[in-house]
C-alpha positions as CSV (number, residue, x, y, z in Angstrom):
1,X,23.8,32.6,-5.3
2,X,23.1,29.4,-7.2
3,X,19.5,28.3,-7.5
4,X,18.7,24.7,-6.7
5,X,16.0,23.0,-8.8
6,X,13.7,21.5,-6.2
7,X,12.2,19.0,-8.6
8,X,15.6,17.5,-9.4
9,X,16.3,17.1,-5.7
10,X,13.0,15.3,-5.2
11,X,13.6,13.0,-8.2
12,X,17.1,12.2,-7.0
13,X,15.7,11.2,-3.5
14,X,13.0,9.0,-5.1
15,X,15.4,7.0,-7.4
16,X,15.9,4.1,-5.0
17,X,12.1,3.7,-4.6
18,X,11.5,1.6,-7.6
19,X,8.5,-0.8,-7.8
20,X,10.9,-3.7,-7.2
21,X,12.2,-2.0,-4.1
22,X,8.7,-1.2,-2.8
23,X,7.5,-4.8,-3.5
24,X,10.4,-6.2,-1.6
25,X,9.8,-3.8,1.4
26,X,6.1,-4.8,1.5
27,X,6.9,-8.5,1.3
28,X,9.0,-8.3,4.5
29,X,6.4,-6.5,6.5
30,X,4.1,-9.2,8.1
31,X,0.8,-7.5,7.9
32,X,1.1,-6.2,4.3
33,X,2.5,-9.6,3.2
34,X,-0.6,-11.2,4.8
35,X,-2.9,-8.7,3.0
36,X,-1.2,-9.4,-0.3
37,X,-2.0,-13.1,0.2
38,X,-5.7,-12.3,0.7
39,X,-5.7,-10.2,-2.4
40,X,-3.9,-12.8,-4.5
41,X,-6.3,-15.5,-3.3
42,X,-9.2,-13.0,-3.8
43,X,-10.6,-14.0,-0.4
44,X,-10.7,-12.3,3.0
45,X,-10.5,-14.7,5.9
46,X,-13.3,-15.1,8.4
47,X,-13.2,-12.5,11.2
48,X,-12.9,-15.3,13.8
49,X,-9.4,-16.0,12.4
50,X,-8.3,-12.5,13.2
51,X,-8.1,-13.1,16.9
52,X,-4.6,-12.5,18.1
53,X,-3.5,-10.5,15.1
54,X,-2.2,-7.0,15.2
55,X,-4.5,-3.9,15.2
56,X,-3.2,-2.9,11.8
57,X,-4.0,-6.3,10.3
58,X,-7.5,-6.1,11.8
59,X,-7.9,-2.6,10.3
60,X,-6.8,-3.9,6.9
61,X,-9.4,-6.7,7.3
62,X,-12.1,-4.1,7.8
63,X,-10.8,-2.2,4.7
64,X,-10.6,-5.2,2.5
65,X,-13.1,-4.0,0.0
66,X,-11.0,-0.9,-0.6
67,X,-7.6,-2.7,-1.0
68,X,-6.2,-3.6,-4.3
69,X,-3.1,-5.2,-5.8
70,X,-1.5,-3.3,-8.7
71,X,1.8,-4.6,-10.2
72,X,2.3,-6.6,-7.1
73,X,2.0,-3.6,-4.8
74,X,-0.8,-3.2,-2.2
75,X,-2.8,0.0,-2.3
76,X,-5.9,1.4,-0.6
77,X,-8.4,2.7,-3.2
78,X,-10.0,5.9,-2.1
79,X,-13.3,7.2,-3.4
80,X,-13.2,10.0,-6.0
81,X,-13.4,13.5,-4.5
82,X,-15.3,16.5,-5.6
83,X,-15.8,15.9,-9.3
84,X,-12.8,13.6,-9.8
85,X,-13.7,10.7,-12.1
86,X,-11.1,8.2,-11.0
87,X,-10.5,6.9,-7.5
88,X,-7.1,7.6,-6.0
89,X,-4.7,4.9,-4.8
90,X,-2.9,5.2,-1.6
91,X,0.2,3.0,-1.3
92,X,0.5,1.0,1.9
93,X,3.8,1.9,3.4
94,X,5.6,-0.8,5.3
95,X,7.3,0.0,8.6
96,X,10.9,1.1,8.3
Protein backbone atom coordinates (compact mmCIF):
# COMPACT_ATOMS: atom_id res chain seq x y z
CA UNK A 1 0.00 0.00 0.00
CA UNK A 2 1.33 3.42 -0.97
CA UNK A 3 1.63 5.96 1.84
CA UNK A 4 0.27 9.42 1.16
CA UNK A 5 2.16 12.39 2.54
CA UNK A 6 -0.52 14.38 4.37
CA UNK A 7 1.52 17.62 4.34
CA UNK A 8 1.80 17.51 0.54
CA UNK A 9 -1.97 17.13 0.21
CA UNK A 10 -2.60 20.09 2.51
CA UNK A 11 -0.03 22.24 0.67
CA UNK A 12 -1.60 21.33 -2.68
CA UNK A 13 -5.07 22.34 -1.47
CA UNK A 14 -3.80 25.66 -0.14
CA UNK A 15 -2.02 26.71 -3.36
CA UNK A 16 -4.93 28.78 -4.73
CA UNK A 17 -5.20 30.70 -1.42
CA UNK A 18 -2.54 33.30 -2.18
CA UNK A 19 -2.58 36.72 -0.52
CA UNK A 20 -3.87 38.21 -3.78
CA UNK A 21 -6.71 35.69 -3.89
CA UNK A 22 -7.62 36.33 -0.24
CA UNK A 23 -7.45 40.11 -0.73
CA UNK A 24 -9.80 39.83 -3.70
CA UNK A 25 -12.23 37.61 -1.77
CA UNK A 26 -12.29 40.01 1.19
CA UNK A 27 -12.84 42.96 -1.16
CA UNK A 28 -16.07 41.52 -2.58
CA UNK A 29 -17.58 40.78 0.85
CA UNK A 30 -19.47 43.92 1.91
CA UNK A 31 -18.81 43.85 5.66
CA UNK A 32 -15.10 43.09 5.41
CA UNK A 33 -14.69 45.66 2.63
CA UNK A 34 -16.30 48.24 4.95
CA UNK A 35 -14.01 47.25 7.83
CA UNK A 36 -10.98 47.54 5.55
CA UNK A 37 -12.06 51.12 4.80
CA UNK A 38 -12.24 51.91 8.52
CA UNK A 39 -8.76 50.50 9.04
CA UNK A 40 -7.30 52.31 6.02
CA UNK A 41 -8.78 55.61 7.27
CA UNK A 42 -7.71 54.73 10.83
CA UNK A 43 -11.16 55.72 12.07
CA UNK A 44 -14.16 53.80 13.30
CA UNK A 45 -17.48 55.49 12.47
CA UNK A 46 -19.81 56.67 15.19
CA UNK A 47 -22.13 53.97 16.56
CA UNK A 48 -25.19 55.96 15.44
CA UNK A 49 -24.15 55.30 11.81
CA UNK A 50 -24.34 51.53 12.36
CA UNK A 51 -28.15 51.48 12.43
CA UNK A 52 -29.46 49.28 9.62
CA UNK A 53 -26.18 47.44 9.08
CA UNK A 54 -25.70 43.69 9.42
CA UNK A 55 -25.09 42.00 12.78
CA UNK A 56 -21.62 40.94 11.63
CA UNK A 57 -20.62 44.52 10.74
CA UNK A 58 -21.88 45.67 14.14
CA UNK A 59 -19.76 42.93 15.76
CA UNK A 60 -16.72 44.12 13.79
CA UNK A 61 -17.47 47.66 14.99
CA UNK A 62 -17.38 46.42 18.59
CA UNK A 63 -14.09 44.59 17.90
CA UNK A 64 -12.47 47.53 16.09
CA UNK A 65 -9.59 47.84 18.57
CA UNK A 66 -8.56 44.25 17.90
CA UNK A 67 -8.77 44.45 14.08
CA UNK A 68 -5.71 45.13 11.97
CA UNK A 69 -4.67 45.38 8.35
CA UNK A 70 -1.59 43.38 7.29
CA UNK A 71 -0.53 43.29 3.63
CA UNK A 72 -4.00 44.50 2.68
CA UNK A 73 -5.70 41.63 4.56
CA UNK A 74 -8.02 42.15 7.52
CA UNK A 75 -7.23 40.19 10.69
CA UNK A 76 -8.48 40.05 14.26
CA UNK A 77 -5.56 40.31 16.68
CA UNK A 78 -5.94 37.97 19.64
CA UNK A 79 -4.27 38.47 23.00
CA UNK A 80 -1.29 36.21 23.74
CA UNK A 81 -2.13 33.00 25.60
CA UNK A 82 -0.32 31.30 28.46
CA UNK A 83 3.19 32.62 28.14
CA UNK A 84 3.15 33.43 24.43
CA UNK A 85 4.95 36.66 23.72
CA UNK A 86 3.27 37.60 20.46
CA UNK A 87 -0.44 38.07 19.84
CA UNK A 88 -2.01 35.73 17.31
CA UNK A 89 -3.79 36.93 14.19
CA UNK A 90 -7.05 35.44 13.01
CA UNK A 91 -7.87 36.01 9.34
CA UNK A 92 -11.41 37.29 8.70
CA UNK A 93 -12.86 34.79 6.25
CA UNK A 94 -15.32 36.15 3.73
CA UNK A 95 -18.56 34.29 3.03
CA UNK A 96 -18.27 31.82 0.18
